[in-house]
C-alpha positions as CSV (number, residue, x, y, z in Angstrom):
1,M,58.9,-31.3,-28.6
2,K,58.2,-28.1,-26.6
3,N,57.6,-26.2,-29.8
4,F,55.3,-28.9,-31.1
5,A,53.3,-28.9,-27.8
6,R,52.9,-25.1,-28.0
7,A,51.7,-25.4,-31.6
8,T,49.2,-28.1,-30.7
9,T,47.8,-26.0,-27.8
10,L,47.5,-22.9,-30.1
11,A,45.7,-25.0,-32.8
12,A,43.3,-26.3,-30.2
13,A,42.5,-22.8,-29.0
14,L,42.0,-21.5,-32.5
15,L,39.6,-24.4,-33.2
16,S,37.7,-23.7,-30.1
17,A,37.4,-20.0,-31.0
18,S,36.2,-20.8,-34.5
19,L,33.4,-22.9,-33.1
20,I,32.3,-20.2,-30.7
21,T,32.3,-17.5,-33.4
22,A,30.9,-19.6,-36.2
23,P,28.0,-18.1,-38.1
24,A,24.4,-19.2,-37.5
25,H,24.4,-21.6,-40.6
26,A,27.4,-23.4,-39.1
27,Q,25.6,-24.3,-35.9
28,P,24.9,-28.0,-35.2
29,A,21.5,-29.2,-36.5
30,T,20.4,-29.9,-32.9
31,V,20.0,-26.2,-32.1
32,A,16.3,-25.1,-31.9
33,P,15.2,-22.6,-34.6
34,P,14.2,-19.1,-33.4
35,A,10.6,-18.7,-32.1
36,A,8.0,-17.8,-34.6
37,A,6.4,-14.4,-34.5
38,P,3.1,-14.2,-32.5
39,T,0.1,-15.3,-34.5
40,A,-3.1,-13.1,-34.8
41,P,-5.0,-15.1,-32.1
42,A,-2.0,-14.8,-29.7
43,A,-2.0,-11.0,-30.2
44,A,-5.7,-10.9,-29.6
45,T,-5.3,-12.8,-26.4
46,A,-2.6,-10.3,-25.2
47,E,-5.0,-7.4,-26.0
48,A,-7.8,-9.1,-24.1
49,R,-5.6,-9.2,-21.0
50,K,-5.7,-5.4,-20.7
51,A,-8.1,-4.0,-18.1
52,N,-11.3,-2.3,-19.2
53,I,-11.4,1.1,-17.5
54,V,-14.2,3.7,-17.7
55,I,-13.1,7.3,-17.2
56,I,-15.9,9.5,-15.9
57,G,-15.4,13.2,-16.4
58,T,-16.7,15.8,-14.0
59,G,-14.6,18.9,-15.0
60,G,-12.0,20.6,-12.9
61,T,-8.6,21.9,-13.7
62,I,-7.6,18.7,-15.5
63,A,-10.3,19.8,-18.0
64,G,-9.1,23.5,-17.9
65,A,-7.4,25.9,-20.3
66,G,-5.5,29.1,-19.8
67,A,-4.9,32.1,-22.1
68,S,-1.2,31.4,-22.3
69,A,1.3,28.7,-21.3
70,I,2.4,30.6,-18.2
71,N,-1.1,30.6,-16.7
72,T,-0.7,27.9,-14.1
73,A,-3.1,29.3,-11.5
74,A,-5.2,31.8,-13.6
75,Y,-7.3,29.8,-16.1
76,Q,-10.8,28.6,-16.9
77,S,-11.6,25.2,-15.5
78,A,-13.9,22.5,-16.9
79,V,-13.9,23.4,-20.6
80,V,-12.2,20.4,-22.2
81,P,-14.4,17.3,-22.6
82,V,-13.2,14.0,-21.2
83,D,-12.8,12.3,-24.6
84,K,-10.3,15.0,-25.6
85,I,-8.4,14.6,-22.4
86,I,-8.1,10.9,-23.0
87,A,-7.0,11.4,-26.6
88,S,-4.3,13.8,-25.4
89,V,-2.6,10.9,-23.5
90,P,-2.2,8.1,-26.2
91,E,0.1,6.1,-23.9
92,I,-3.0,5.1,-21.9
93,S,-4.0,2.7,-24.7
94,K,-1.0,0.6,-23.9
95,V,-2.1,0.2,-20.3
96,A,-5.9,-0.4,-20.6
97,N,-8.9,-0.4,-22.9
98,V,-10.5,2.9,-21.9
99,K,-13.7,4.7,-22.8
100,G,-14.9,8.1,-21.6
101,E,-18.2,9.3,-20.1
102,Q,-19.0,12.9,-19.3
103,I,-21.4,13.3,-16.3
104,F,-20.6,17.0,-15.3
105,Q,-18.4,19.8,-16.6
106,I,-18.0,21.9,-13.5
107,G,-15.4,23.1,-11.1
108,S,-15.4,20.9,-8.0
109,E,-16.2,23.8,-5.8
110,S,-19.7,23.5,-7.4
111,F,-20.3,20.0,-6.1
112,N,-23.3,19.8,-3.8
113,N,-25.2,16.9,-2.3
114,E,-27.3,16.4,-5.4
115,R,-24.4,16.2,-7.7
116,L,-22.4,14.0,-5.3
117,L,-25.3,11.5,-5.1
118,K,-25.7,11.5,-8.9
119,L,-22.0,10.8,-9.5
120,A,-21.9,8.1,-6.8
121,K,-25.0,6.3,-8.2
122,R,-23.6,6.4,-11.7
123,V,-20.2,5.0,-10.5
124,S,-22.1,2.2,-8.7
125,E,-24.0,1.4,-12.0
126,V,-20.8,1.2,-14.0
127,L,-19.1,-1.0,-11.4
128,K,-21.8,-3.6,-11.8
129,Q,-21.0,-4.1,-15.4
130,P,-19.1,-7.4,-15.7
131,D,-16.9,-6.1,-18.5
132,V,-15.7,-3.1,-16.4
133,D,-12.5,-3.7,-14.3
134,G,-12.2,-0.3,-12.7
135,I,-13.2,3.4,-12.9
136,V,-11.2,6.6,-13.0
137,I,-13.0,9.9,-12.2
138,T,-11.5,13.2,-13.4
139,H,-12.3,15.8,-10.8
140,G,-11.4,19.3,-9.7
141,T,-8.9,19.4,-6.8
142,D,-10.9,21.7,-4.5
143,T,-13.3,19.1,-3.2
144,I,-11.7,15.9,-4.5
145,E,-11.1,14.7,-1.0
146,E,-14.8,15.0,-0.1
147,T,-16.0,13.1,-3.1
148,A,-13.4,10.4,-2.6
149,Y,-14.3,10.0,1.0
150,F,-18.0,9.7,0.2
151,L,-17.4,7.1,-2.5
152,N,-15.0,5.3,-0.1
153,L,-17.9,4.9,2.4
154,T,-20.8,4.1,0.0
155,L,-19.7,2.1,-3.0
156,K,-20.4,-1.7,-2.7
157,S,-17.7,-3.1,-4.9
158,D,-14.1,-4.1,-4.5
159,K,-13.2,-3.0,-8.0
160,P,-10.6,-0.1,-8.1
161,V,-12.1,3.4,-8.2
162,V,-9.5,6.2,-8.6
163,V,-10.2,9.9,-8.4
164,V,-7.7,12.1,-10.3
165,G,-7.2,15.8,-11.0
166,S,-4.4,18.2,-11.7
167,M,-3.1,21.5,-10.3
168,R,-2.3,23.0,-13.7
169,P,-4.4,23.1,-16.9
170,G,-3.3,21.2,-19.9
171,T,-2.3,24.4,-21.7
172,A,0.3,25.3,-19.0
173,L,4.1,24.8,-19.0
174,G,4.7,21.9,-16.6
175,A,1.1,20.7,-16.9
176,D,0.6,17.7,-14.6
177,G,-2.8,16.4,-15.8
178,A,-1.6,14.0,-18.5
179,L,0.8,12.1,-16.3
180,N,-1.7,12.1,-13.4
181,L,-4.3,10.6,-15.7
182,Y,-1.9,8.0,-17.0
183,D,-1.0,7.1,-13.5
184,A,-4.6,6.9,-12.4
185,V,-5.4,4.4,-15.2
186,L,-2.3,2.4,-14.3
187,V,-3.5,2.2,-10.7
188,A,-7.1,1.3,-11.6
189,S,-5.8,-1.4,-14.0
190,N,-3.5,-3.0,-11.3
191,P,-5.1,-6.0,-9.6
192,A,-3.3,-5.0,-6.4
193,S,-5.6,-1.9,-6.2
194,K,-8.6,-4.2,-5.8
195,G,-10.3,-4.0,-2.3
196,K,-8.5,-0.9,-1.2
197,G,-11.4,1.4,-1.4
198,T,-11.5,4.7,-3.3
199,L,-8.1,6.0,-4.1
200,V,-6.8,9.4,-5.1
201,V,-3.8,9.6,-7.4
202,L,-1.8,12.8,-8.1
203,N,1.9,13.8,-8.2
204,D,3.1,10.2,-8.4
205,E,1.4,9.3,-5.1
206,I,-1.5,6.9,-4.2
207,H,-3.7,8.1,-1.3
208,T,-6.7,6.6,0.4
209,G,-9.8,8.8,0.0
210,R,-10.3,8.8,3.7
211,D,-7.0,10.5,4.6
212,V,-6.0,12.7,1.7
213,T,-6.5,16.5,1.8
214,K,-5.5,19.5,-0.3
215,S,-2.9,21.5,1.5
216,N,-1.7,24.3,-0.9
217,T,-3.5,26.5,-3.3
218,F,-1.2,26.1,-6.3
219,K,1.7,23.6,-5.8
220,A,1.6,20.3,-7.6
221,E,2.6,18.5,-4.4
222,T,-0.5,19.9,-2.6
223,F,-2.1,16.6,-1.6
224,R,-1.1,15.1,1.7
225,S,-2.3,12.3,4.0
226,Q,-1.7,12.6,7.7
227,F,-0.3,9.1,7.8
228,G,1.4,9.2,4.4
229,P,0.4,7.8,1.0
230,L,-0.5,4.2,0.5
231,G,2.1,4.0,-2.3
232,Y,3.7,5.5,-5.3
233,V,3.6,5.3,-9.1
234,V,7.1,5.0,-10.5
235,E,8.1,4.4,-14.1
236,G,4.9,2.8,-15.0
237,R,4.6,0.7,-11.9
238,S,2.1,1.3,-9.0
239,L,3.6,0.2,-5.7
240,F,1.7,-0.2,-2.5
241,Y,3.4,0.0,0.9
242,R,0.5,0.1,3.4
243,L,-3.2,-0.7,3.6
244,P,-6.2,1.4,4.6
245,A,-6.9,0.7,8.3
246,R,-10.5,1.9,8.6
247,P,-13.6,0.2,7.1
248,H,-14.6,1.2,3.6
249,T,-16.8,0.1,0.6
250,L,-18.0,-3.4,1.3
251,Q,-17.3,-3.1,5.0
252,T,-19.6,-0.1,5.7
253,E,-23.3,0.1,6.5
254,W,-24.0,2.6,3.7
255,D,-25.1,1.6,0.2
256,I,-25.3,4.4,-2.4
257,D,-28.0,2.5,-4.2
258,K,-30.3,3.0,-1.2
259,I,-29.5,6.6,-0.5
260,D,-31.5,9.2,-2.3
261,K,-31.1,12.3,-0.1
262,L,-28.5,13.5,2.5
263,P,-29.5,15.5,5.6
264,E,-28.2,19.0,5.9
265,V,-24.9,19.2,7.9
266,A,-23.4,22.7,8.4
267,V,-19.7,23.5,9.1
268,V,-19.1,26.5,11.3
269,Y,-15.5,27.8,11.4
270,A,-14.1,29.1,14.6
271,Y,-11.9,32.1,14.9
272,G,-11.2,34.9,17.4
273,N,-14.4,36.9,17.8
274,V,-16.5,34.4,15.9
275,N,-20.2,35.5,15.8
276,P,-22.5,33.2,17.7
277,A,-25.2,34.1,15.2
278,S,-23.5,31.7,12.8
279,I,-24.9,28.8,15.0
280,D,-28.4,30.3,14.9
281,A,-28.2,30.7,11.1
282,A,-27.2,27.0,10.6
283,V,-30.2,25.9,12.8
284,K,-32.6,28.2,11.0
285,N,-31.4,26.8,7.6
286,G,-32.4,23.3,8.6
287,A,-29.1,21.8,9.7
288,K,-29.5,18.5,11.5
289,A,-26.0,18.7,12.7
290,I,-23.3,21.3,13.1
291,V,-19.6,20.5,12.7
292,Y,-17.8,23.1,14.7
293,A,-14.3,23.6,13.2
294,A,-12.8,24.7,16.5
295,T,-9.3,25.8,17.3
296,G,-6.7,23.5,18.7
297,N,-8.0,20.3,20.2
298,G,-11.6,21.3,19.4
299,S,-11.6,24.3,21.8
300,V,-14.8,26.3,22.2
301,G,-14.7,29.9,23.3
302,D,-16.7,30.6,26.5
303,Y,-19.2,32.8,24.6
304,M,-19.8,30.0,22.0
305,V,-20.7,27.3,24.5
306,E,-24.3,28.5,25.2
307,P,-25.2,28.9,21.5
308,L,-24.0,25.4,20.8
309,K,-25.8,24.0,23.8
310,A,-29.0,25.8,22.7
311,A,-28.7,24.2,19.2
312,R,-28.3,20.8,20.8
313,A,-31.4,21.4,22.9
314,K,-33.3,21.9,19.6
315,G,-32.2,18.4,18.5
316,V,-29.2,19.5,16.4
317,Q,-26.2,17.2,16.8
318,I,-23.0,19.1,17.7
319,V,-19.6,17.7,16.5
320,R,-16.4,19.2,17.8
321,A,-13.7,19.1,15.1
322,S,-10.4,20.9,14.7
323,R,-9.3,23.5,12.1
324,T,-5.6,22.6,12.6
325,G,-5.5,20.0,9.7
326,S,-4.3,17.0,11.7
327,G,-4.5,15.3,15.0
328,V,-7.3,13.7,17.1
329,V,-10.0,15.6,19.0
330,V,-10.2,14.1,22.5
331,R,-13.6,13.5,24.0
332,N,-14.2,15.3,27.3
333,A,-10.9,17.1,27.1
334,E,-11.5,20.7,26.1
335,Q,-15.2,20.5,26.8
336,P,-17.4,18.2,28.9
337,D,-18.9,16.4,25.9
338,D,-20.7,13.8,28.0
339,K,-22.5,16.6,29.9
340,Y,-23.4,18.6,26.8
341,D,-24.3,15.5,24.8
342,W,-21.8,16.5,22.1
343,I,-19.8,14.4,19.7
344,V,-16.1,14.6,18.8
345,T,-14.4,13.7,15.6
346,D,-11.5,11.2,15.7
347,D,-9.0,12.6,13.2
348,Q,-11.5,13.6,10.5
349,L,-11.1,17.1,9.1
350,P,-14.2,19.3,9.3
351,Q,-15.1,18.9,5.6
352,K,-14.8,15.1,5.9
353,A,-16.6,15.1,9.2
354,R,-19.5,16.7,7.4
355,I,-19.6,13.8,4.9
356,L,-19.4,11.1,7.6
357,M,-22.1,12.9,9.7
358,A,-24.5,13.2,6.8
359,L,-24.2,9.5,6.1
360,A,-24.4,8.5,9.8
361,L,-27.7,10.5,10.2
362,T,-29.3,8.4,7.5
363,R,-29.1,5.5,9.9
364,T,-29.4,7.0,13.4
365,N,-29.9,10.1,15.4
366,D,-28.6,8.6,18.7
367,P,-25.5,10.7,19.8
368,K,-23.9,7.6,21.4
369,A,-24.2,5.6,18.2
370,L,-23.0,8.6,16.1
371,Q,-19.9,8.9,18.4
372,Q,-19.1,5.3,17.7
373,V,-19.3,6.0,13.9
374,F,-16.6,8.6,14.2
375,W,-14.4,6.4,16.2
376,K,-14.9,3.5,13.7
377,Y,-14.5,5.3,10.4
């Protein structure tokens, strides 16, 4: 009987195994057939879900080329048109429907107020198109932070705007432009990027245009924000970890569509034995404000106080900034700002203080109101 029981148990096990491993044609008729392949309309619907992104080219290193593959810092910038840059990264087509538009072909050191306004107005026009979901701007890295800050303050749209560049030309070993561009399109296509203002994407990081600055002449990881990036781009995913704290785009009082000219704002750099004539030169050249990129916490040498006071007496606004690269300039600390009727930056770098001051002067020339602008933005 024991042997019979063992045989019965073994037979049951074999029968169970045969049912589990039976071929597909032996499955019970109640099993659902495999899903049909997507039809043409379904495929078209999937394609329609991809974001429509316009890539506006302005030149820069990302459009550059060197004589050899080892030229990572010595090369000619702004020689490759934006359409060719896009074509060199075919993976972008899997992320979004993109089209290119060339507005400039310059190194970003050649940006001036006129070109900045032209770019911003064109971006504003494109953002108004209902079939456009976001914009990517290819840009040289030298002044990318200034352009991004200006757009961050003046565009009246919550659609994603991403400024991107590269530290190496596309001809170089280890070129970073292709991945940076792919990441920028990825971020611009992400609904989570909406309403975060103008962003700067390089080296797998997502920065706000307000905070980011270039910190090294040649390294790929040159871009830094004093308070860290907003997020990262990792394996085809854009991940946000914090939000911009200061007003931008729809929350500001400046509308690029209503700005046709920017007042002249000079930046005077402080150093040991700085020549006071630099202040006089700025005034003679029509500066409506001078951002003094001072040492430390906006310190002003004793021999520079009188020239700055004299400029203020002529109606020129004086803004104390710091050349240190980070930190807050404290009002009435190093200098009696109330007494001299001067303004201090909050944490804005001198080059960004110039952008903010130029915009602020389009609305008011009251130093108290101008001070509030720096503390607000």
